[in-house]
N, C-alpha and C positions, 0 to 999 in steps of 0.2 A: 872631660871633667873637668867643671868647675867646684873648685872646694874653696868652704870658706871657714876658717876657725876663730873662735874667738875666744881670748886668754884676757886672764886676768884676777883681781883679789873675788874674793869669795864675802868675806867680810870689811863690812870700810865700817867708819867713825862718823857721828852727825857732826859735820859742819866740814870736814874734811873734801878733797877732788878725787873721784872715783876715773881712773883711768882703766880704760877698754879698748883691747887693740885684737884687728882682724887681721887675720893672716889670710892670702888671697894664692889657691894653686892652681894653675890653668887656665888661668887669660891674665894679663897684664891693666891694672886699674888704670892705665893710662889710657887703653881700646873706650875709642869712637863707638857710642854715644853712652854710657851709662853712669849710671850714678850708686856710691859703695852708701848704703845705708843701715842707720841703725834702728833698734826696733826696741821695744822693750812691751814686759805684757807687767804689770804689777798682782799680784797675788789673787787669785776672782776673781779680776775685770781683765779688759778684752786689748787687743795691742795698740800700740800710740809710735807715734813716727818721731823719730828724735832730731833727724839732719838726715844731710846726707854729703857727700863729698866727692864732684863731680869727677870726667876723665881729665877737663881741664885741670884739673884741682881748687876749681872754686864751691868755695865748702857753702852748707844752704840749710836751716837752721826753725822749729820748728816755733812758729810765735810767740807759744807758751815757759819753752826752756833756749830761749834763744839771747836771753842774761846769763845760765850758766854753761852754755851750751860750747865744746870746742872741737871741730874733729876738725885733726889735717893728715900727713901721708906721709910714705917715706917709700919714694918712688924706687932704690934699691936695694929695697924687702917688700917692697910686694905689697906692703901691708899701710893699712889707714886705722886709724887712734882714735875715741869717743872719750874728748872727759868732761865729770856734770862733778861743775865747781856744788859745795855748798850742802849735803849733798843732809838729808833728811831719812826717816825712818818711811819715809811716803815714798824715798826714791827707793826702795828693796824691791829685787823685781827681778826677772830672764830677761836677760839683755842679748839677742840678738843681732849679725848682720848681716847683711842680702848687695844682694843689684840687683839694681832697680832700671828695666831698660827704657825707662825717659820721666821725665818731673817738668810740671809744669809745676812754676815759683810767684808767689808778690812773696813781699813782708807779712801781709794779713789770714794770705791762704797756698795752699797746693795741691797739688795732684800725679796720683801717684801714678807710673807707667802699667806696673805690675812688675812681681819679681819672682825672677827667673831661680834664684838660685838663694839657700841661703846655707848659716852656719850652724850646728846644732842648739847654742843657746848658751848661757852662762848665769848662774843663781850669782847673784851681788845681795845679800844685806848690809841696812846701813844698823847698824848694833852700837851702843856706847859699851 
């Protein structure tokens, strides 16, 4: 059974960087051909794909967030990390990590294969 667990600060000040970590158990983040993904849901809004890091270590970013997003991994800890810079209150959301079974990606668009495992989510608030 694959399990994902998000961790990170519940409160971040505007203009700071939000850093979240997803710890994976039950599978290696280097296993072909999965994409380890960050998704968020602001209050009252739908799910938003933020980006992913592939089994190969290649990161992929949402075109709308690319300038502020960095996704990396630590294979020794089986973790992957999201950093979102210059946050504003609009970045307040529940942040999820998930495993995607595939990804088609271009600089302007993407298509997910489907998420088979999710973390429970972590709420991060951006406020002074």
